[in-house]
DOZATI-623731 format. One record per residue (C-alpha): residue in three letters; residue number from 1; x, z, y. Coordinates in Angstrom, 2 decimals. Layout:
<recs>
@rest:ALA nr:NUM px:X pz:Z py:Y
...
</recs>
This chain:
<recs>
@rest:MET nr:1 px:12.54 pz:2.41 py:-37.23
@rest:CYS nr:2 px:9.79 pz:5.06 py:-37.05
@rest:ARG nr:3 px:7.97 pz:6.37 py:-40.10
@rest:ALA nr:4 px:4.36 pz:7.44 py:-40.37
@rest:ASP nr:5 px:5.39 pz:10.88 py:-41.61
@rest:GLU nr:6 px:7.60 pz:11.77 py:-38.65
@rest:ASN nr:7 px:6.53 pz:14.88 py:-36.78
@rest:GLU nr:8 px:7.66 pz:13.60 py:-33.41
@rest:PRO nr:9 px:7.37 pz:9.80 py:-33.24
@rest:CYS nr:10 px:10.28 pz:8.07 py:-31.57
@rest:LEU nr:11 px:9.48 pz:5.62 py:-28.83
@rest:HIS nr:12 px:11.23 pz:2.33 py:-28.25
@rest:ASP nr:13 px:14.41 pz:2.05 py:-26.24
@rest:HIS nr:14 px:14.14 pz:0.13 py:-22.99
@rest:PRO nr:15 px:16.50 pz:-1.62 py:-20.62
@rest:SER nr:16 px:17.15 pz:-0.17 py:-17.18
@rest:ARG nr:17 px:14.24 pz:0.80 py:-14.94
@rest:ARG nr:18 px:14.98 pz:-1.91 py:-12.42
@rest:SER nr:19 px:14.98 pz:-4.62 py:-15.07
@rest:LEU nr:20 px:11.69 pz:-3.26 py:-16.38
@rest:LEU nr:21 px:9.79 pz:-3.50 py:-13.13
@rest:GLY nr:22 px:7.55 pz:-6.49 py:-13.07
@rest:ALA nr:23 px:8.44 pz:-7.52 py:-16.61
@rest:VAL nr:24 px:5.52 pz:-8.73 py:-18.70
@rest:THR nr:25 px:5.71 pz:-8.81 py:-22.45
@rest:ALA nr:26 px:3.28 pz:-9.77 py:-25.17
@rest:SER nr:27 px:3.61 pz:-9.21 py:-28.88
@rest:ALA nr:28 px:1.68 pz:-10.02 py:-32.02
@rest:LEU nr:29 px:2.24 pz:-7.10 py:-34.35
@rest:ALA nr:30 px:1.01 pz:-6.13 py:-37.78
@rest:VAL nr:31 px:-1.22 pz:-3.08 py:-38.10
@rest:ALA nr:32 px:0.75 pz:0.17 py:-38.43
@rest:PRO nr:33 px:-0.53 pz:3.57 py:-39.57
@rest:LEU nr:34 px:-1.70 pz:6.25 py:-37.18
@rest:ILE nr:35 px:0.95 pz:8.82 py:-36.34
@rest:ALA nr:36 px:-0.26 pz:12.42 py:-36.44
@rest:ALA nr:37 px:2.45 pz:14.03 py:-34.34
@rest:SER nr:38 px:2.95 pz:17.79 py:-34.33
@rest:ALA nr:39 px:1.91 pz:19.95 py:-31.41
@rest:ALA nr:40 px:5.27 pz:21.61 py:-30.95
@rest:PRO nr:41 px:5.78 pz:23.26 py:-27.54
@rest:ALA nr:42 px:8.08 pz:21.39 py:-25.19
@rest:ALA nr:43 px:11.47 pz:22.83 py:-24.45
@rest:ALA nr:44 px:12.23 pz:24.33 py:-21.06
@rest:ALA nr:45 px:13.02 pz:21.66 py:-18.50
@rest:THR nr:46 px:15.59 pz:22.52 py:-15.87
@rest:ASP nr:47 px:18.12 pz:20.43 py:-14.00
@rest:THR nr:48 px:19.67 pz:19.09 py:-17.20
@rest:SER nr:49 px:19.72 pz:15.45 py:-18.21
@rest:THR nr:50 px:17.80 pz:15.97 py:-21.45
@rest:ASP nr:51 px:15.29 pz:18.37 py:-22.97
@rest:ALA nr:52 px:15.95 pz:20.43 py:-26.09
@rest:ALA nr:53 px:14.79 pz:17.51 py:-28.24
@rest:GLY nr:54 px:17.63 pz:15.43 py:-26.83
@rest:ALA nr:55 px:15.36 pz:13.04 py:-24.96
@rest:ALA nr:56 px:15.89 pz:12.03 py:-21.35
@rest:LEU nr:57 px:12.20 pz:11.06 py:-21.18
@rest:SER nr:58 px:9.44 pz:13.12 py:-22.80
@rest:LEU nr:59 px:5.67 pz:13.11 py:-22.55
@rest:VAL nr:60 px:3.99 pz:16.52 py:-22.89
@rest:LEU nr:61 px:0.20 pz:16.77 py:-23.19
@rest:LEU nr:62 px:-0.80 pz:20.07 py:-21.61
@rest:GLY nr:63 px:-4.55 pz:19.67 py:-22.10
@rest:THR nr:64 px:-6.64 pz:16.97 py:-23.75
@rest:ASN nr:65 px:-10.28 pz:17.90 py:-23.19
@rest:ALA nr:66 px:-12.69 pz:15.68 py:-21.27
@rest:GLY nr:67 px:-15.18 pz:16.92 py:-18.73
@rest:PRO nr:68 px:-15.69 pz:20.07 py:-16.67
@rest:PRO nr:69 px:-17.39 pz:22.27 py:-19.34
@rest:PRO nr:70 px:-14.65 pz:24.60 py:-20.65
@rest:LEU nr:71 px:-13.80 pz:24.90 py:-24.32
@rest:ALA nr:72 px:-12.21 pz:27.80 py:-26.16
@rest:ASN nr:73 px:-9.98 pz:25.57 py:-28.28
@rest:ARG nr:74 px:-8.94 pz:22.73 py:-25.96
@rest:TYR nr:75 px:-7.59 pz:22.91 py:-22.42
@rest:GLY nr:76 px:-8.50 pz:20.66 py:-19.51
@rest:ILE nr:77 px:-6.84 pz:17.31 py:-18.95
@rest:SER nr:78 px:-3.26 pz:17.51 py:-17.73
@rest:SER nr:79 px:-0.04 pz:15.77 py:-18.76
@rest:ALA nr:80 px:3.61 pz:16.19 py:-17.90
@rest:LEU nr:81 px:6.38 pz:13.63 py:-17.91
@rest:VAL nr:82 px:9.89 pz:15.08 py:-18.09
@rest:VAL nr:83 px:12.52 pz:12.65 py:-16.78
@rest:ASN nr:84 px:16.17 pz:13.74 py:-16.76
@rest:GLY nr:85 px:15.04 pz:17.36 py:-16.70
@rest:ARG nr:86 px:12.61 pz:16.89 py:-13.79
@rest:THR nr:87 px:8.88 pz:17.31 py:-14.38
@rest:TYR nr:88 px:6.10 pz:15.11 py:-13.02
@rest:LEU nr:89 px:2.50 pz:16.25 py:-13.56
@rest:VAL nr:90 px:-0.45 pz:13.91 py:-13.91
@rest:ASP nr:91 px:-3.70 pz:15.79 py:-13.20
@rest:CYS nr:92 px:-4.17 pz:19.55 py:-13.22
@rest:GLY nr:93 px:-7.22 pz:20.39 py:-15.31
@rest:ARG nr:94 px:-8.40 pz:23.82 py:-16.44
@rest:GLY nr:95 px:-5.51 pz:25.92 py:-17.70
@rest:ALA nr:96 px:-2.79 pz:23.53 py:-16.52
@rest:VAL nr:97 px:-0.61 pz:26.35 py:-15.16
@rest:THR nr:98 px:-0.94 pz:28.35 py:-18.38
@rest:GLN nr:99 px:-0.21 pz:25.31 py:-20.54
@rest:TYR nr:100 px:2.72 pz:24.30 py:-18.35
@rest:MET nr:101 px:4.35 pz:27.66 py:-19.06
@rest:ARG nr:102 px:3.34 pz:27.66 py:-22.75
@rest:ALA nr:103 px:4.98 pz:24.25 py:-23.07
@rest:GLY nr:104 px:8.28 pz:25.76 py:-21.96
@rest:LEU nr:105 px:8.36 pz:23.82 py:-18.70
@rest:SER nr:106 px:9.94 pz:25.58 py:-15.72
@rest:LEU nr:107 px:8.48 pz:25.79 py:-12.23
@rest:PRO nr:108 px:11.86 pz:24.90 py:-10.68
@rest:SER nr:109 px:11.76 pz:21.59 py:-12.58
@rest:LEU nr:110 px:8.42 pz:20.54 py:-11.05
@rest:THR nr:111 px:9.12 pz:17.55 py:-8.80
@rest:GLY nr:112 px:5.83 pz:15.71 py:-8.38
@rest:ILE nr:113 px:2.08 pz:16.03 py:-8.94
@rest:PHE nr:114 px:-0.11 pz:12.93 py:-9.27
@rest:LEU nr:115 px:-3.90 pz:13.18 py:-9.19
@rest:THR nr:116 px:-5.79 pz:10.25 py:-10.68
@rest:HIS nr:117 px:-9.05 pz:11.19 py:-8.97
@rest:LEU nr:118 px:-10.76 pz:14.23 py:-7.50
@rest:HIS nr:119 px:-13.23 pz:15.24 py:-10.22
@rest:ALA nr:120 px:-13.19 pz:18.98 py:-10.92
@rest:ASP nr:121 px:-11.78 pz:18.67 py:-14.44
@rest:HIS nr:122 px:-8.68 pz:16.92 py:-13.03
@rest:ILE nr:123 px:-7.93 pz:19.15 py:-10.02
@rest:VAL nr:124 px:-9.22 pz:22.65 py:-10.73
@rest:ASP nr:125 px:-5.72 pz:24.06 py:-11.35
@rest:TYR nr:126 px:-3.95 pz:21.94 py:-8.73
@rest:TYR nr:127 px:-3.66 pz:24.50 py:-5.92
@rest:ALA nr:128 px:-2.96 pz:27.25 py:-8.44
@rest:PHE nr:129 px:0.59 pz:25.88 py:-8.80
@rest:PRO nr:130 px:1.72 pz:26.50 py:-5.21
@rest:LEU nr:131 px:-0.51 pz:29.56 py:-4.78
@rest:LEU nr:132 px:1.09 pz:31.35 py:-7.73
@rest:ALA nr:133 px:4.60 pz:29.99 py:-7.18
@rest:ALA nr:134 px:4.57 pz:31.17 py:-3.55
@rest:GLY nr:135 px:4.85 pz:34.74 py:-4.79
@rest:ALA nr:136 px:7.70 pz:33.95 py:-7.21
@rest:ALA nr:137 px:11.35 pz:33.96 py:-6.24
@rest:GLY nr:138 px:14.55 pz:32.74 py:-7.84
@rest:THR nr:139 px:14.31 pz:30.93 py:-11.15
@rest:GLN nr:140 px:10.57 pz:31.68 py:-11.43
@rest:GLY nr:141 px:9.55 pz:29.78 py:-8.32
@rest:PHE nr:142 px:9.85 pz:26.31 py:-6.82
@rest:GLN nr:143 px:13.39 pz:25.38 py:-5.84
@rest:THR nr:144 px:12.46 pz:22.35 py:-3.77
@rest:THR nr:145 px:9.35 pz:20.96 py:-2.11
@rest:VAL nr:146 px:6.98 pz:19.38 py:-4.63
@rest:SER nr:147 px:5.63 pz:15.96 py:-3.67
@rest:VAL nr:148 px:1.91 pz:15.45 py:-4.28
@rest:TYR nr:149 px:0.12 pz:12.11 py:-4.47
@rest:GLY nr:150 px:-3.63 pz:11.74 py:-4.78
@rest:PRO nr:151 px:-6.64 pz:9.74 py:-3.61
@rest:GLY nr:152 px:-7.10 pz:9.52 py:0.13
@rest:ALA nr:153 px:-10.34 pz:9.82 py:2.08
@rest:THR nr:154 px:-12.40 pz:6.63 py:2.26
@rest:GLY nr:155 px:-15.26 pz:7.75 py:4.50
@rest:ILE nr:156 px:-17.75 pz:8.54 py:1.73
@rest:SER nr:157 px:-20.22 pz:11.10 py:3.08
@rest:SER nr:158 px:-20.44 pz:14.55 py:1.53
@rest:THR nr:159 px:-23.77 pz:15.69 py:0.06
@rest:VAL nr:160 px:-22.58 pz:19.29 py:-0.38
@rest:ALA nr:161 px:-24.51 pz:21.89 py:1.62
@rest:GLY nr:162 px:-22.45 pz:23.26 py:4.48
@rest:ALA nr:163 px:-19.82 pz:20.52 py:4.17
@rest:PRO nr:164 px:-21.05 pz:17.65 py:6.36
@rest:GLY nr:165 px:-19.01 pz:14.59 py:7.15
@rest:PRO nr:166 px:-16.77 pz:12.53 py:4.90
@rest:ILE nr:167 px:-15.40 pz:14.05 py:1.72
@rest:PRO nr:168 px:-11.73 pz:15.04 py:2.06
@rest:GLY nr:169 px:-8.87 pz:13.22 py:0.48
@rest:THR nr:170 px:-5.94 pz:14.97 py:-1.17
@rest:VAL nr:171 px:-4.19 pz:15.92 py:2.09
@rest:GLU nr:172 px:-7.26 pz:17.48 py:3.65
@rest:MET nr:173 px:-8.37 pz:19.06 py:0.36
@rest:THR nr:174 px:-4.99 pz:20.77 py:0.09
@rest:LYS nr:175 px:-5.22 pz:22.03 py:3.67
@rest:LEU nr:176 px:-8.71 pz:23.42 py:3.05
@rest:ALA nr:177 px:-7.57 pz:25.10 py:-0.17
@rest:GLY nr:178 px:-4.75 pz:26.77 py:1.76
@rest:GLN nr:179 px:-7.26 pz:28.08 py:4.27
@rest:ALA nr:180 px:-9.66 pz:29.30 py:1.59
@rest:TYR nr:181 px:-6.88 pz:31.26 py:-0.17
@rest:ALA nr:182 px:-5.18 pz:32.45 py:3.02
@rest:ALA nr:183 px:-5.70 pz:36.15 py:2.25
@rest:SER nr:184 px:-3.24 pz:36.40 py:-0.62
@rest:PRO nr:185 px:-0.16 pz:34.84 py:1.02
@rest:THR nr:186 px:-0.96 pz:36.57 py:4.30
@rest:PHE nr:187 px:-0.90 pz:39.98 py:2.62
@rest:PHE nr:188 px:2.23 pz:39.11 py:0.67
@rest:MET nr:189 px:4.06 pz:37.85 py:3.75
@rest:THR nr:190 px:2.98 pz:40.93 py:5.75
@rest:GLU nr:191 px:4.83 pz:42.96 py:3.16
@rest:HIS nr:192 px:7.80 pz:40.56 py:3.26
@rest:ALA nr:193 px:7.05 pz:39.17 py:-0.19
@rest:GLY nr:194 px:6.20 pz:35.56 py:-0.95
@rest:ILE nr:195 px:5.79 pz:32.58 py:1.35
@rest:ASP nr:196 px:3.08 pz:30.25 py:2.60
@rest:PRO nr:197 px:2.06 pz:27.99 py:-0.36
@rest:ALA nr:198 px:1.66 pz:25.05 py:2.01
@rest:THR nr:199 px:5.41 pz:25.04 py:2.63
@rest:LEU nr:200 px:5.98 pz:24.23 py:-1.05
@rest:LEU nr:201 px:4.10 pz:20.93 py:-0.97
@rest:ASP nr:202 px:4.62 pz:17.52 py:0.61
@rest:VAL nr:203 px:1.18 pz:15.92 py:0.19
@rest:HIS nr:204 px:0.39 pz:12.23 py:0.45
@rest:ASP nr:205 px:-2.93 pz:10.40 py:0.46
@rest:VAL nr:206 px:-2.88 pz:7.30 py:-1.73
@rest:LEU nr:207 px:-5.09 pz:4.45 py:-0.56
@rest:PRO nr:208 px:-5.28 pz:0.97 py:-2.07
@rest:PRO nr:209 px:-3.76 pz:-1.88 py:-0.10
@rest:ASP nr:210 px:-6.20 pz:-3.72 py:2.13
@rest:SER nr:211 px:-5.45 pz:-6.89 py:0.22
@rest:ALA nr:212 px:-7.21 pz:-5.46 py:-2.85
@rest:GLY nr:213 px:-10.56 pz:-5.74 py:-1.07
@rest:ALA nr:214 px:-11.77 pz:-2.52 py:-2.70
@rest:SER nr:215 px:-14.64 pz:-0.43 py:-1.42
@rest:ALA nr:216 px:-17.09 pz:2.25 py:-2.50
@rest:THR nr:217 px:-19.32 pz:-0.54 py:-3.82
@rest:ASP nr:218 px:-16.49 pz:-2.52 py:-5.45
@rest:THR nr:219 px:-14.21 pz:0.24 py:-6.64
@rest:ALA nr:220 px:-11.80 pz:-1.62 py:-8.91
@rest:PRO nr:221 px:-11.52 pz:-5.35 py:-8.24
@rest:ALA nr:222 px:-8.84 pz:-7.27 py:-10.11
@rest:MET nr:223 px:-5.55 pz:-6.57 py:-8.35
@rest:GLN nr:224 px:-1.81 pz:-6.14 py:-8.77
@rest:PRO nr:225 px:-0.18 pz:-2.70 py:-9.02
@rest:PHE nr:226 px:1.24 pz:-1.22 py:-5.84
@rest:THR nr:227 px:4.10 pz:1.23 py:-5.35
@rest:VAL nr:228 px:3.24 pz:4.88 py:-4.78
@rest:MET nr:229 px:6.71 pz:6.41 py:-4.76
@rest:GLU nr:230 px:10.24 pz:5.98 py:-6.04
@rest:ASP nr:231 px:13.10 pz:8.42 py:-6.46
@rest:ASP nr:232 px:16.33 pz:8.56 py:-8.47
@rest:ASN nr:233 px:14.41 pz:9.19 py:-11.71
@rest:VAL nr:234 px:11.28 pz:7.11 py:-11.58
@rest:LYS nr:235 px:9.26 pz:4.43 py:-9.85
@rest:VAL nr:236 px:5.51 pz:5.10 py:-9.81
@rest:THR nr:237 px:2.98 pz:2.32 py:-9.35
@rest:ALA nr:238 px:-0.81 pz:2.54 py:-9.32
@rest:ILE nr:239 px:-3.87 pz:0.41 py:-9.79
@rest:LEU nr:240 px:-7.56 pz:1.05 py:-9.18
@rest:VAL nr:241 px:-9.82 pz:1.76 py:-12.14
@rest:PRO nr:242 px:-13.64 pz:1.89 py:-12.34
@rest:HIS nr:243 px:-15.10 pz:5.36 py:-12.80
@rest:GLY nr:244 px:-18.68 pz:5.35 py:-11.61
@rest:ALA nr:245 px:-19.16 pz:6.51 py:-8.03
@rest:VAL nr:246 px:-15.58 pz:7.78 py:-7.76
@rest:PHE nr:247 px:-13.46 pz:5.95 py:-5.19
@rest:PRO nr:248 px:-10.58 pz:5.68 py:-5.28
@rest:ALA nr:249 px:-9.68 pz:6.41 py:-8.91
@rest:TYR nr:250 px:-6.23 pz:5.45 py:-10.13
@rest:ALA nr:251 px:-4.16 pz:4.76 py:-13.19
@rest:TYR nr:252 px:-0.43 pz:5.42 py:-12.77
@rest:ARG nr:253 px:2.64 pz:3.81 py:-14.32
@rest:PHE nr:254 px:6.01 pz:5.59 py:-14.48
@rest:ASP nr:255 px:9.05 pz:3.33 py:-14.99
@rest:THR nr:256 px:12.37 pz:5.00 py:-15.73
@rest:ASP nr:257 px:15.79 pz:4.01 py:-17.06
@rest:HIS nr:258 px:14.66 pz:5.42 py:-20.41
@rest:GLY nr:259 px:11.25 pz:3.77 py:-20.78
@rest:SER nr:260 px:7.81 pz:3.49 py:-19.24
@rest:VAL nr:261 px:4.61 pz:5.52 py:-19.55
@rest:VAL nr:262 px:1.16 pz:4.65 py:-18.21
@rest:PHE nr:263 px:-1.73 pz:7.06 py:-17.63
@rest:SER nr:264 px:-5.19 pz:5.49 py:-17.50
@rest:GLY nr:265 px:-6.97 pz:8.35 py:-15.76
@rest:ASP nr:266 px:-10.72 pz:8.25 py:-16.26
@rest:THR nr:267 px:-11.91 pz:4.69 py:-16.56
@rest:ALA nr:268 px:-14.34 pz:2.27 py:-18.07
@rest:PRO nr:269 px:-12.63 pz:-0.69 py:-19.79
@rest:THR nr:270 px:-10.95 pz:-2.81 py:-17.13
@rest:PRO nr:271 px:-8.43 pz:-5.66 py:-16.97
@rest:ASN nr:272 px:-6.55 pz:-3.59 py:-14.39
@rest:ILE nr:273 px:-5.29 pz:-1.25 py:-17.12
@rest:ILE nr:274 px:-3.95 pz:-4.20 py:-19.10
@rest:THR nr:275 px:-2.24 pz:-5.50 py:-15.95
@rest:LEU nr:276 px:-0.63 pz:-2.14 py:-15.18
@rest:ALA nr:277 px:0.39 pz:-1.33 py:-18.75
@rest:GLN nr:278 px:1.99 pz:-4.66 py:-19.74
@rest:GLY nr:279 px:4.98 pz:-3.99 py:-21.97
@rest:ALA nr:280 px:4.95 pz:-0.22 py:-21.48
@rest:ASP nr:281 px:6.40 pz:2.07 py:-24.12
@rest:VAL nr:282 px:3.38 pz:4.38 py:-24.02
@rest:LEU nr:283 px:-0.17 pz:4.06 py:-22.76
@rest:VAL nr:284 px:-1.93 pz:7.41 py:-22.43
@rest:HIS nr:285 px:-5.61 pz:6.47 py:-22.42
@rest:GLU nr:286 px:-8.85 pz:8.40 py:-22.27
@rest:ALA nr:287 px:-11.29 pz:8.11 py:-25.18
@rest:VAL nr:288 px:-14.95 pz:8.80 py:-25.81
@rest:TYR nr:289 px:-16.84 pz:8.72 py:-29.10
@rest:PRO nr:290 px:-20.48 pz:7.66 py:-28.56
@rest:ALA nr:291 px:-21.85 pz:9.11 py:-31.82
@rest:GLY nr:292 px:-20.18 pz:12.42 py:-31.03
@rest:LEU nr:293 px:-21.85 pz:12.54 py:-27.64
@rest:LEU nr:294 px:-25.24 pz:11.91 py:-29.21
@rest:GLY nr:295 px:-24.59 pz:14.86 py:-31.52
@rest:LEU nr:296 px:-24.35 pz:17.21 py:-28.53
@rest:GLY nr:297 px:-28.04 pz:16.88 py:-27.73
@rest:LEU nr:298 px:-27.36 pz:15.63 py:-24.20
@rest:PRO nr:299 px:-30.09 pz:13.83 py:-22.26
@rest:GLN nr:300 px:-29.96 pz:10.11 py:-22.97
@rest:ALA nr:301 px:-29.48 pz:9.33 py:-19.28
@rest:LEU nr:302 px:-26.34 pz:11.47 py:-19.21
@rest:VAL nr:303 px:-25.00 pz:9.88 py:-22.39
@rest:ASP nr:304 px:-25.59 pz:6.44 py:-20.91
@rest:HIS nr:305 px:-23.73 pz:7.44 py:-17.75
@rest:ILE nr:306 px:-20.74 pz:8.80 py:-19.69
@rest:LEU nr:307 px:-20.52 pz:5.66 py:-21.81
@rest:ALA nr:308 px:-20.69 pz:3.45 py:-18.71
@rest:THR nr:309 px:-17.86 pz:5.27 py:-16.94
@rest:HIS nr:310 px:-15.46 pz:5.93 py:-19.84
@rest:THR nr:311 px:-13.84 pz:3.96 py:-22.67
@rest:ASP nr:312 px:-15.14 pz:3.89 py:-26.24
@rest:VAL nr:313 px:-12.39 pz:4.86 py:-28.69
@rest:ALA nr:314 px:-13.26 pz:1.73 py:-30.67
@rest:LYS nr:315 px:-11.85 pz:-0.41 py:-27.83
@rest:LEU nr:316 px:-8.45 pz:1.26 py:-27.57
@rest:GLY nr:317 px:-6.77 pz:-0.94 py:-30.18
@rest:ALA nr:318 px:-7.76 pz:-4.09 py:-28.32
@rest:ILE nr:319 px:-6.56 pz:-2.64 py:-25.01
@rest:ALA nr:320 px:-3.21 pz:-1.64 py:-26.51
@rest:ALA nr:321 px:-2.79 pz:-5.05 py:-28.12
@rest:ALA nr:322 px:-3.63 pz:-6.94 py:-24.93
@rest:ALA nr:323 px:-1.17 pz:-4.82 py:-22.94
@rest:GLY nr:324 px:1.56 pz:-5.14 py:-25.57
@rest:VAL nr:325 px:2.35 pz:-1.42 py:-25.50
@rest:GLY nr:326 px:4.43 pz:0.24 py:-28.20
@rest:THR nr:327 px:2.32 pz:3.38 py:-28.52
@rest:LEU nr:328 px:-1.19 pz:4.36 py:-27.47
@rest:VAL nr:329 px:-1.96 pz:8.05 py:-27.04
@rest:ALA nr:330 px:-5.64 pz:9.02 py:-26.94
@rest:THR nr:331 px:-6.47 pz:11.95 py:-24.67
@rest:HIS nr:332 px:-9.29 pz:13.23 py:-22.41
@rest:LEU nr:333 px:-11.29 pz:13.34 py:-25.62
@rest:GLY nr:334 px:-15.06 pz:13.36 py:-25.36
@rest:PRO nr:335 px:-16.41 pz:15.31 py:-27.08
@rest:GLY nr:336 px:-13.28 pz:17.42 py:-27.16
@rest:ASP nr:337 px:-14.55 pz:20.24 py:-29.35
@rest:PRO nr:338 px:-13.08 pz:19.87 py:-32.87
@rest:ALA nr:339 px:-16.19 pz:21.59 py:-34.21
@rest:THR nr:340 px:-18.18 pz:18.58 py:-33.00
@rest:VAL nr:341 px:-15.68 pz:15.81 py:-33.71
@rest:PRO nr:342 px:-12.83 pz:16.93 py:-36.01
@rest:ASP nr:343 px:-9.33 pz:15.63 py:-35.40
@rest:ALA nr:344 px:-9.52 pz:13.82 py:-38.74
@rest:THR nr:345 px:-12.47 pz:11.83 py:-37.40
@rest:TRP nr:346 px:-10.60 pz:10.92 py:-34.22
@rest:ARG nr:347 px:-7.63 pz:9.72 py:-36.28
@rest:ARG nr:348 px:-9.88 pz:7.58 py:-38.47
@rest:LEU nr:349 px:-11.49 pz:6.08 py:-35.37
@rest:LEU nr:350 px:-8.06 pz:5.25 py:-33.94
@rest:ARG nr:351 px:-6.96 pz:3.62 py:-37.19
@rest:ASP nr:352 px:-10.14 pz:1.57 py:-37.30
@rest:SER nr:353 px:-9.70 pz:0.54 py:-33.67
@rest:ALA nr:354 px:-6.13 pz:-0.63 py:-34.29
@rest:SER nr:355 px:-7.08 pz:-2.46 py:-37.47
@rest:SER nr:356 px:-10.02 pz:-4.31 py:-35.93
@rest:ALA nr:357 px:-7.83 pz:-5.49 py:-33.03
@rest:GLY nr:358 px:-4.79 pz:-6.38 py:-35.11
@rest:TYR nr:359 px:-2.74 pz:-3.88 py:-33.12
@rest:GLY nr:360 px:0.53 pz:-3.00 py:-34.85
@rest:GLY nr:361 px:1.82 pz:-0.26 py:-32.58
@rest:ARG nr:362 px:1.34 pz:3.45 py:-33.02
@rest:MET nr:363 px:-1.97 pz:5.21 py:-32.34
@rest:VAL nr:364 px:-1.43 pz:8.91 py:-31.59
@rest:LEU nr:365 px:-4.20 pz:11.48 py:-31.28
@rest:GLY nr:366 px:-3.51 pz:13.69 py:-28.30
@rest:THR nr:367 px:-3.51 pz:17.43 py:-28.95
@rest:ASP nr:368 px:-2.71 pz:20.28 py:-26.60
@rest:LEU nr:369 px:1.06 pz:20.91 py:-26.24
@rest:LEU nr:370 px:1.98 pz:17.73 py:-28.08
@rest:ARG nr:371 px:5.42 pz:16.42 py:-27.06
@rest:LEU nr:372 px:6.46 pz:12.82 py:-27.56
@rest:PRO nr:373 px:10.13 pz:12.18 py:-26.78
@rest:VAL nr:374 px:11.46 pz:8.74 py:-25.92
@rest:LYS nr:375 px:14.48 pz:8.15 py:-28.09
@rest:HIS nr:376 px:17.07 pz:5.41 py:-27.99
@rest:THR nr:377 px:17.14 pz:3.34 py:-31.17
@rest:SER nr:378 px:20.59 pz:1.88 py:-30.66
</recs>
């Protein structure tokens, strides 16, 4: 059993990954208290089967702020999942490289990068990983090619001056980034130091199956999850989520032999999240607080847009209950500045959300460098 005063909440044991896939569970649980987990840095992840906390599966929140405007006291959205000592990144917001190192994660452990969508606050540090690692050798650099999965091009026209034609997907975006930053590796390689960053990545465009019937005008119809990748550690599935004009925008589910974790990405409330997250150990979900946004003095039209394309924190309890997840972690906090909305307020809002929905699992407030290990209970 887990207690409300534990610094690092334990997460439920699960059967094998293969028996998990496709399983749907529902539970009626009594309301449990919010867990305020500590923001202890994650231990270094190398090719070992567990991290220093003894967990074969750990979630590490690198940054928890919503939106492009930078903050001094919260980093941009980025999360890491450490599975059997291998690290899988979900989004690469501002400061992701710095936070990755501060969390004690090693570059050689980085195995995969998954981009939920191509907004600036989710990708700004993406190419920094290969660009910086290309100049690092030995234990400081990548040991194997890192697989990258992100939204593919869908033919939406660019409105950016000097960039006519359709907007690039992840493959083309990566290629263009390599060209834009060609000076640094060229100079390094001329002096026989470093390598071409492009050789460190194996990039894949992720497009929804045709059967989903999705389009730029119907971005997230009801659908079933589809497989993105599978290796010896994890199977990753995805589903479309609604996020304004963005298409495609994805939520990802990671199923492992040690448990399952779902990342909502940026999304308005949608049945697709409940479909994807059924029975998961952890649902990492974005959260916005309407009253906090109003306190920023933003134009009403912008506030209305944010509320239409994100999820009110008050709805998280109902989403967690409907999905039957063991733990909900709130991240991508908007507003993310504790001076505007203190952590104590966020925790109260999460408690209220769970109580009103009759959700009995754990509600965890995401904070930068928070680690949540999955621990076996038997």
